[in-house]
DSSP file (Angstrom, degrees, kcal/mol; ACC not computed):
  #  RESIDUE AA STRUCTURE BP1 BP2  ACC     N-H-->O    O-->H-N    N-H-->O    O-->H-N    TCO  KAPPA ALPHA  PHI   PSI    X-CA   Y-CA   Z-CA
    1    1 A X              0   0    0      0, 0.0     2,-0.3     0, 0.0    25,-0.1   0.000 360.0 360.0 360.0 121.9   73.7   26.5  101.0
    2    2 A X        -     0   0    0      1,-0.1     3,-0.1    23,-0.1    23,-0.0  -0.744 360.0-141.8 -99.0 147.3   76.7   27.4   98.9
    3    3 A X  S    S+     0   0    0     -2,-0.3     2,-0.4     1,-0.2    -1,-0.1   0.893  88.7  20.2 -72.3 -40.5   78.9   24.9   97.2
    4    4 A X        +     0   0    0      2,-0.0     2,-0.3     0, 0.0    -1,-0.2  -0.986  68.1 154.6-132.2 141.3   82.1   26.8   97.9
    5    5 A X        -     0   0    0     -2,-0.4     2,-0.2    -3,-0.1     5,-0.0  -0.924  37.2-119.5-163.2 140.5   82.9   29.4  100.5
    6    6 A X    >   -     0   0    0     -2,-0.3     3,-1.6     1,-0.1     4,-0.4  -0.577  23.5-126.8 -80.0 143.2   86.0   30.7  102.3
    7    7 A X  G >  S+     0   0    0      1,-0.3     3,-1.8    -2,-0.2   109,-0.3   0.889 110.1  60.5 -53.7 -40.9   86.2   30.4  106.1
    8    8 A X  G 3  S+     0   0    0      1,-0.3    -1,-0.3   107,-0.1   108,-0.0   0.694 101.4  54.7 -63.9 -17.6   87.0   34.1  106.3
    9    9 A X  G <  S+     0   0    0     -3,-1.6     2,-0.3   106,-0.1    -1,-0.3   0.491  87.8  98.2 -93.7  -4.5   83.7   34.9  104.6
   10   10 A X  S <  S-     0   0    0     -3,-1.8   106,-0.7    -4,-0.4     2,-0.7  -0.636  77.1-123.9 -86.0 141.2   81.5   33.0  107.1
   11   11 A X        -     0   0    0     -2,-0.3    12,-0.4   104,-0.2   103,-0.2  -0.753  35.0-124.8 -80.9 115.7   79.8   34.9  109.9
   12   12 A X        -     0   0    0     -2,-0.7   101,-2.3   102,-0.4     2,-0.4  -0.353  12.1-128.8 -66.8 138.2   80.9   33.2  113.1
   13   13 A X  E     -AB  21 112A   0      8,-3.1     8,-2.2    99,-0.2     2,-1.2  -0.719  18.9-133.1 -78.2 132.9   78.4   31.8  115.6
   14   14 A X  E     +A   20   0A   0     97,-2.6    97,-0.4    -2,-0.4     6,-0.2  -0.753  29.6 175.6 -91.8  93.7   79.1   33.1  119.1
   15   15 A X  E     -     0   0A   0      4,-1.3     2,-0.3    -2,-1.2    -1,-0.2   0.882  64.1 -45.0 -69.4 -39.4   78.8   29.9  121.1
   16   16 A X  E >  S-A   19   0A   0      3,-1.4     3,-2.4    -3,-0.2    -1,-0.3  -0.927  90.8 -40.6-174.5 176.1   79.8   31.6  124.3
   17   17 A X  T 3  S+     0   0    0      1,-0.3    24,-0.3    -2,-0.3     3,-0.1  -0.289 129.7   5.2 -54.4 124.6   82.5   34.0  125.5
   18   18 A X  T 3  S+     0   0    0      1,-0.1    19,-2.9    22,-0.1     2,-0.4   0.528 111.7  96.0  81.7   6.2   85.8   33.2  123.9
   19   19 A X  E <   +AC  16  36A   0     -3,-2.4    -3,-1.4    17,-0.2    -4,-1.3  -0.962  44.8 170.9-135.6 117.8   84.3   30.4  121.6
   20   20 A X  E     -AC  14  35A   0     15,-2.1    15,-2.3    -2,-0.4     2,-0.4  -0.922  15.1-156.6-125.0 151.4   83.3   31.0  118.0
   21   21 A X  E     -AC  13  34A   0     -8,-2.2    -8,-3.1    -2,-0.3     2,-0.8  -0.985   7.5-158.2-131.4 123.0   82.2   28.6  115.3
   22   22 A X  E     - C   0  33A   0     11,-2.6    11,-2.2    -2,-0.4     2,-0.3  -0.892  32.9-169.1 -96.1 111.3   82.4   29.2  111.5
   23   23 A X  E     - C   0  32A   0     -2,-0.8     2,-0.5   -12,-0.4     9,-0.2  -0.792  27.4-162.4-116.0 146.1   79.9   26.7  110.2
   24   24 A X  E     - C   0  31A   0      7,-3.0     7,-2.6    -2,-0.3     2,-0.5  -0.995  19.3-155.3-119.6 126.1   78.8   25.2  106.9
   25   25 A X  E     - C   0  30A   0     -2,-0.5     5,-0.2     5,-0.2     2,-0.1  -0.893  12.3-178.6-109.3 128.8   75.5   23.5  106.9
   26   26 A X        -     0   0    0      3,-3.2    77,-0.1    -2,-0.5   -24,-0.0  -0.231  50.5 -83.1 -99.3-162.7   74.5   20.8  104.4
   27   27 A X  S    S+     0   0    0      1,-0.1    76,-0.2    -2,-0.1     3,-0.1   0.842 123.6   9.9 -73.2 -33.3   71.1   19.0  104.2
   28   28 A X  S    S+     0   0    0      1,-0.1    74,-0.5    74,-0.1     2,-0.3   0.389 125.1  41.2-130.4   1.3   72.0   16.5  106.9
   29   29 A X        -     0   0    0     73,-0.2    -3,-3.2    72,-0.2     2,-0.4  -0.986  57.1-142.9-150.0 159.6   75.2   17.6  108.6
   30   30 A X  E     -CD  25 100A   0     70,-2.4    70,-3.2    -2,-0.3     2,-0.4  -0.977   9.6-164.4-122.0 136.8   77.1   20.6  109.9
   31   31 A X  E     +CD  24  99A   0     -7,-2.6    -7,-3.0    -2,-0.4     2,-0.4  -0.978  16.5 179.5-116.9 135.4   80.9   21.2  109.6
   32   32 A X  E     -CD  23  98A   0     66,-3.1    66,-3.2    -2,-0.4     2,-0.6  -0.994  29.2-148.1-139.1 143.1   82.4   23.9  111.8
   33   33 A X  E     -CD  22  97A   0    -11,-2.2   -11,-2.6    -2,-0.4     2,-0.5  -0.962  29.9-160.6-103.6 118.2   85.9   25.3  112.5
   34   34 A X  E     -CD  21  96A   0     62,-3.0    62,-2.4    -2,-0.6     2,-0.5  -0.886   8.4-159.2-110.5 124.5   85.8   26.3  116.2
   35   35 A X  E     -CD  20  95A   0    -15,-2.3   -15,-2.1    -2,-0.5     2,-0.5  -0.885   7.4-167.7-101.4 129.8   88.2   28.8  117.7
   36   36 A X  E     -CD  19  94A   0     58,-3.2    58,-2.1    -2,-0.5   -17,-0.2  -0.977  17.5-131.9-118.0 126.6   88.6   28.8  121.5
   37   37 A X    >   -     0   0    0    -19,-2.9     3,-2.3    -2,-0.5    56,-0.2  -0.239  52.0 -64.6 -64.8 162.2   90.5   31.6  123.3
   38   38 A X  T 3  S-     0   0    0      1,-0.3    53,-0.2    54,-0.2    -1,-0.2  -0.273 122.8  -1.4 -51.5 131.1   93.2   30.7  125.8
   39   39 A X  T 3  S+     0   0    0     51,-1.9    -1,-0.3     1,-0.2    52,-0.1   0.582  89.8 163.7  62.6  14.2   91.6   28.8  128.7
   40   40 A X    <   -     0   0    0     -3,-2.3    49,-2.7    50,-0.3     2,-0.5  -0.376  26.4-145.6 -62.6 140.4   88.1   29.1  127.3
   41   41 A X  E     -E   88   0A   0    -24,-0.3     2,-0.7    47,-0.2    47,-0.2  -0.943  15.8-165.3-117.0 124.3   85.7   26.7  129.0
   42   42 A X  E     -E   87   0A   0     45,-3.3    45,-2.0    -2,-0.5     3,-0.1  -0.917  30.8-137.1-102.3 104.0   82.8   24.9  127.3
   43   43 A X  E     -     0   0A   0     -2,-0.7    42,-0.1    43,-0.2    45,-0.0  -0.051  35.7 -69.6 -62.3 163.5   80.8   23.6  130.2
   44   44 A X  E    S+     0   0A   0     42,-0.1     2,-0.3    40,-0.1    42,-0.2  -0.230  71.7 143.4 -53.1 135.7   79.3   20.1  130.3
   45   45 A X  E     -E   85   0A   0     40,-1.9    40,-2.2    -3,-0.1     2,-0.3  -0.943  30.4-153.1-159.4 173.5   76.5   19.7  127.9
   46   46 A X        -     0   0    0     -2,-0.3     2,-0.3    38,-0.2    38,-0.1  -0.970  10.1-173.5-151.3 162.2   75.0   17.1  125.5
   47   47 A X        -     0   0    0     -2,-0.3    35,-3.1     2,-0.2    36,-0.3  -0.973  39.8-107.3-154.0 163.5   73.0   17.2  122.3
   48   48 A X  S    S+     0   0    0     -2,-0.3     2,-0.1    33,-0.2    33,-0.1   0.816  89.6  97.0 -61.5 -32.2   71.1   15.0  119.9
   49   49 A X  S    S-     0   0    0     32,-0.1    33,-0.3     1,-0.1     2,-0.3  -0.352  74.3-131.3 -68.8 133.4   73.9   15.4  117.3
   50   50 A X  E     -F  101   0A   0     51,-2.9    51,-1.9    31,-0.1     2,-0.4  -0.628  32.0-157.3 -71.3 143.7   76.6   12.9  116.9
   51   51 A X  E     +FG 100  79A   0     28,-2.7    28,-3.5    -2,-0.3     2,-0.3  -0.991  20.1 173.9-134.3 134.2   79.9   14.8  116.8
   52   52 A X  E     +FG  99  78A   0     47,-2.3    47,-2.9    -2,-0.4     2,-0.3  -0.981  18.3 142.9-133.1 147.0   83.3   14.0  115.4
   53   53 A X  E     -FG  98  77A   0     24,-2.2    24,-2.1    -2,-0.3     2,-0.3  -0.973  31.1-137.9-165.9-179.1   86.3   16.2  115.2
   54   54 A X  E     -FG  97  76A   0     43,-1.8    43,-2.6    -2,-0.3     2,-0.5  -0.988  30.3-105.6-151.5 155.4   90.0   16.8  115.4
   55   55 A X  E     -F   96   0A   0     20,-2.3    19,-3.0    17,-0.4    41,-0.3  -0.700  25.9-177.0 -84.9 127.8   92.4   19.4  116.8
   56   56 A X  E     -     0   0A   0     39,-2.9     2,-0.3    -2,-0.5    40,-0.2   0.866  69.2 -10.2 -88.7 -45.6   93.9   21.7  114.2
   57   57 A X  E    S+F   95   0A   0     38,-1.7    38,-2.3    16,-0.1    -1,-0.4  -0.989 107.1  19.5-153.1 158.4   96.1   23.7  116.5
   58   58 A X  E    S-F   94   0A   0     -2,-0.3    15,-0.6    36,-0.2     2,-0.3  -0.340  83.0 -74.8  80.9-164.7   96.7   24.3  120.3
   59   59 A X  E     - H   0  72A   0     34,-1.2    31,-2.8    13,-0.2     2,-0.3  -0.928  36.3-169.0-132.7 158.5   95.6   21.9  123.0
   60   60 A X  E     -FH  89  71A   0     11,-2.0    11,-2.9    -2,-0.3     2,-0.6  -0.960  20.8-137.2-150.9 128.1   92.3   21.2  124.6
   61   61 A X  E     -FH  88  70A   0     27,-3.2    27,-2.2    -2,-0.3     2,-0.4  -0.785  34.6-170.7 -83.2 119.9   91.4   19.2  127.8
   62   62 A X  E     -FH  87  69A   0      7,-3.1     7,-2.5    -2,-0.6     2,-0.5  -0.928  18.4-170.3-119.9 136.2   88.4   17.1  126.7
   63   63 A X  E     +FH  86  68A   0     23,-2.7    23,-2.1    -2,-0.4     2,-0.5  -0.992   6.1 178.8-122.7 123.7   86.0   15.0  128.8
   64   64 A X  E >   -FH  85  67A   0      3,-2.7     3,-2.2    -2,-0.5     2,-0.4  -0.977  69.8 -42.1-123.2 114.4   83.6   12.7  127.0
   65   65 A X  T 3  S-     0   0    0     19,-3.2    21,-0.0    -2,-0.5    14,-0.0  -0.549 124.6 -29.5  62.2-122.0   81.4   10.7  129.3
   66   66 A X  T 3  S+     0   0    0     -2,-0.4     2,-0.5    -3,-0.1    -1,-0.3   0.377 117.1 102.9-104.6   2.6   83.9    9.6  132.0
   67   67 A X  E <   -H   64   0A   0     -3,-2.2    -3,-2.7     2,-0.0     2,-0.4  -0.759  51.4-169.9 -91.4 126.9   87.0    9.6  129.6
   68   68 A X  E     +H   63   0A   0     -2,-0.5     2,-0.3    -5,-0.2    -5,-0.2  -0.935  10.7 164.9-118.7 140.0   89.4   12.5  129.9
   69   69 A X  E     -H   62   0A   0     -7,-2.5    -7,-3.1    -2,-0.4     2,-0.7  -0.995  37.1-129.6-149.3 148.9   92.2   13.4  127.6
   70   70 A X  E     -H   61   0A   0     -2,-0.3     2,-0.3    -9,-0.2    -9,-0.2  -0.919  36.8-156.8 -94.2 116.5   94.5   16.2  126.7
   71   71 A X  E     -H   60   0A   0    -11,-2.9   -11,-2.0    -2,-0.7     2,-0.2  -0.765  11.7-172.4-101.8 142.7   94.3   16.6  123.0
   72   72 A X  E >   -H   59   0A   0     -2,-0.3     3,-2.7   -13,-0.2   -17,-0.4  -0.727  47.2 -54.2-122.0 172.1   96.9   18.1  120.7
   73   73 A X  T 3  S+     0   0    0    -15,-0.6   -17,-0.2     1,-0.3    -1,-0.1  -0.215 127.5  24.0 -49.4 129.3   97.0   19.0  117.0
   74   74 A X  T 3  S+     0   0    0    -19,-3.0    -1,-0.3     1,-0.4     2,-0.2   0.213  91.3 124.8  96.3 -13.4   96.1   15.9  115.0
   75   75 A X    <   -     0   0    0     -3,-2.7   -20,-2.3   -20,-0.1    -1,-0.4  -0.558  45.8-152.3 -80.3 145.3   94.2   14.2  117.8
   76   76 A X  E     -G   54   0A   0    -22,-0.2     2,-0.3    -2,-0.2   -22,-0.2  -0.689  10.3-167.1-113.6 165.4   90.6   13.1  117.0
   77   77 A X  E     -G   53   0A   0    -24,-2.1   -24,-2.2    -2,-0.2     2,-0.4  -0.990   8.5-157.0-150.7 154.1   87.4   12.5  119.1
   78   78 A X  E     -G   52   0A   0     -2,-0.3     2,-0.5   -26,-0.2   -26,-0.2  -1.000   7.3-170.3-133.6 130.0   84.0   11.0  118.7
   79   79 A X  E     -G   51   0A   0    -28,-3.5   -28,-2.7    -2,-0.4     3,-0.1  -0.971  15.6-142.8-125.0 116.1   81.0   11.9  120.8
   80   80 A X    >   -     0   0    0     -2,-0.5     3,-1.7   -30,-0.2   -31,-0.1  -0.294  43.1 -71.6 -71.0 160.8   77.9    9.8  120.5
   81   81 A X  T 3  S+     0   0    0      1,-0.2   -33,-0.2   -33,-0.1    -1,-0.2  -0.266 115.8   3.5 -54.0 133.6   74.4   11.4  120.7
   82   82 A X  T 3  S+     0   0    0    -35,-3.1     2,-0.5   -33,-0.3    -1,-0.2   0.553  88.4 140.7  65.6  13.8   73.4   12.6  124.1
   83   83 A X    <   -     0   0    0     -3,-1.7   -36,-0.2   -36,-0.3    -1,-0.2  -0.763  56.3-118.4 -84.9 125.9   76.8   11.8  125.8
   84   84 A X        +     0   0    0     -2,-0.5   -19,-3.2   -38,-0.1     2,-0.3  -0.357  44.5 165.4 -63.8 140.1   77.8   14.6  128.2
   85   85 A X  E     -EF  45  64A   0    -40,-2.2   -40,-1.9   -21,-0.2     2,-0.3  -0.988  17.3-176.1-152.7 157.7   81.0   16.3  127.4
   86   86 A X  E     - F   0  63A   0    -23,-2.1   -23,-2.7    -2,-0.3     2,-0.3  -0.972   6.8-160.7-151.0 161.9   83.0   19.4  128.2
   87   87 A X  E     -EF  42  62A   0    -45,-2.0   -45,-3.3    -2,-0.3     2,-0.4  -0.997   9.2-164.0-148.8 149.4   86.2   21.1  127.1
   88   88 A X  E     -EF  41  61A   0    -27,-2.2   -27,-3.2    -2,-0.3   -47,-0.2  -0.987  24.8-131.1-134.2 123.5   88.8   23.6  128.2
   89   89 A X  E     - F   0  60A   0    -49,-2.7   -29,-0.3    -2,-0.4   -50,-0.1  -0.364  28.3-110.1 -69.8 151.9   91.3   25.2  125.8
   90   90 A X  E >   -     0   0A   0    -31,-2.8     3,-2.0     3,-0.3   -51,-1.9  -0.089  42.1 -84.4 -72.5 179.1   94.9   25.2  126.7
   91   91 A X  E 3  S+     0   0A   0      1,-0.3   -53,-0.2   -53,-0.2     3,-0.1   0.686 131.4  46.2 -64.6 -18.8   96.9   28.4  127.6
   92   92 A X  E 3  S-     0   0A   0      1,-0.4    -1,-0.3   -55,-0.1   -54,-0.2   0.370 113.9-121.0-100.0   3.5   97.5   29.2  123.9
   93   93 A X  E <   -     0   0A   0     -3,-2.0   -34,-1.2   -56,-0.2    -1,-0.4  -0.312  27.1-115.5  83.0-174.1   93.9   28.5  122.9
   94   94 A X  E     -DF  36  58A   0    -58,-2.1   -58,-3.2   -36,-0.2     2,-0.4  -0.990  10.7-150.3-158.4 155.1   92.8   25.9  120.3
   95   95 A X  E     +DF  35  57A   0    -38,-2.3   -39,-2.9    -2,-0.3   -38,-1.7  -0.998  23.8 179.1-129.1 129.9   91.2   25.5  117.0
   96   96 A X  E     -DF  34  55A   0    -62,-2.4   -62,-3.0    -2,-0.4     2,-0.5  -0.904  24.9-136.0-127.3 156.2   89.2   22.4  116.2
   97   97 A X  E     -DF  33  54A   0    -43,-2.6   -43,-1.8    -2,-0.3     2,-0.4  -0.968  28.0-172.8-110.2 126.5   87.2   21.1  113.2
   98   98 A X  E     -DF  32  53A   0    -66,-3.2   -66,-3.1    -2,-0.5     2,-0.4  -0.918  14.3-163.6-121.1 145.7   83.9   19.5  114.2
   99   99 A X  E     -DF  31  52A   0    -47,-2.9   -47,-2.3    -2,-0.4     2,-0.4  -0.998  12.9-169.8-125.7 132.7   81.3   17.6  112.1
  100  100 A X  E     -DF  30  51A   0    -70,-3.2   -70,-2.4    -2,-0.4     2,-0.3  -0.947  11.9-135.1-124.0 141.5   77.7   17.1  113.5
  101  101 A X  E    S+ F   0  50A   0    -51,-1.9   -51,-2.9    -2,-0.4     2,-0.2  -0.974  87.7  29.0-139.7 130.1   74.9   14.9  112.3
  102  102 A X  S    S-     0   0    0    -74,-0.5   -72,-0.2    -2,-0.3   -73,-0.2   0.628 114.5 -87.6 -69.7-175.7   72.1   15.9  112.0
  103  103 A X        -     0   0    0    -76,-0.2     2,-1.9   -74,-0.2     3,-0.2  -0.127  37.6-107.4 -58.4 155.2   72.7   19.6  111.4
  104  104 A X    >   +     0   0    0      1,-0.2     3,-1.5    -4,-0.1     4,-0.3  -0.549  50.0 164.3 -83.3  73.3   73.1   22.0  114.3
  105  105 A X  G >   +     0   0    0     -2,-1.9     3,-1.5     1,-0.3     4,-0.3   0.796  67.8  68.1 -61.6 -28.7   69.7   23.6  113.8
  106  106 A X  G >  S+     0   0    0      1,-0.3     3,-0.9    -3,-0.2    -1,-0.3   0.721  87.5  67.1 -65.8 -20.5   69.9   25.1  117.4
  107  107 A X  G X  S+     0   0    0     -3,-1.5     3,-1.7     1,-0.2    -1,-0.3   0.686  78.7  81.6 -72.8 -17.1   72.8   27.3  116.2
  108  108 A X  G <  S+     0   0    0     -3,-1.5    -1,-0.2    -4,-0.3    -2,-0.2   0.791  91.8  49.9 -59.2 -27.8   70.4   29.3  113.9
  109  109 A X  G <  S+     0   0    0     -3,-0.9    -1,-0.3    -4,-0.3    -2,-0.2   0.473  89.3 106.5 -90.9  -2.7   69.2   31.3  117.0
  110  110 A X  S <  S-     0   0    0     -3,-1.7   -95,-0.1    -4,-0.1     2,-0.1  -0.402  79.4-100.6 -77.1 152.9   72.7   32.2  118.2
  111  111 A X        -     0   0    0    -97,-0.4   -97,-2.6    -2,-0.1     2,-0.4  -0.382  40.5-150.4 -64.8 151.3   74.2   35.7  117.8
  112  112 A X  B     -B   13   0A   0    -99,-0.2   -99,-0.2    -2,-0.1     2,-0.2  -0.957   4.3-141.3-129.0 146.1   76.6   36.1  114.9
  113  113 A X        -     0   0    0   -101,-2.3     2,-0.1    -2,-0.4     3,-0.1  -0.515  37.4 -89.2 -93.5 168.0   79.7   38.2  114.3
  114  114 A X        -     0   0    0     -2,-0.2  -102,-0.4  -103,-0.2    -1,-0.1  -0.434  60.4 -79.5 -71.9 154.2   80.6   39.9  111.1
  115  115 A X        +     0   0    0   -106,-0.2     2,-0.3  -104,-0.2  -104,-0.2  -0.251  67.0 151.4 -55.1 141.2   82.8   37.8  108.7
  116  116 A X        -     0   0    0   -106,-0.7  -106,-0.2  -109,-0.3     2,-0.1  -0.970  51.2 -80.7-163.7 158.2   86.5   37.9  109.7
  117  117 A X        -     0   0    0     -2,-0.3     4,-0.1     1,-0.1  -109,-0.1  -0.425  47.3-139.7 -63.8 141.5   89.5   35.7  109.5
  118  118 A X        -     0   0    0      2,-0.3     3,-0.1    -2,-0.1    -1,-0.1  -0.096  32.3 -90.6 -84.6-167.4   89.6   33.0  112.1
  119  119 A X  S    S+     0   0    0      1,-0.1     2,-0.3   -25,-0.1   -24,-0.1   0.456 100.7  83.3 -87.0  -1.9   92.7   31.9  114.0
  120  120 A X              0   0    0      1,-0.1    -2,-0.3   -87,-0.1    -1,-0.1  -0.971 360.0 360.0-150.0 142.3   93.3   29.3  111.4
  121  121 A X              0   0    0     -2,-0.3    -1,-0.1    -4,-0.1    -2,-0.1  -0.964 360.0 360.0 -77.4 360.0   94.7   29.2  108.7
């Protein structure tokens, strides 16, 4: 765990086709900047981790439980533990910042890309 690190120096986790996450893991939480390609779809799933986030750029259609919203830059969301959710990026793609507690230990087994600049900043 490093105290300081630039996003461009992080190896992105390949969450699925068109969706990458540059993550920083602390002792009890994970923070990630997630880039979604245009129209990228994150199918319904759920996890133990509580998740909070906000849209940095682009748009994203989000469903959390039975609540659906089109989110734009500056919009926030909260997902309780084990609540089913899914998302679809808008036609220009999207970048979001997510915080998870506890840490996303399941991401340790994902394939990783070499460090590279993300789509933000």
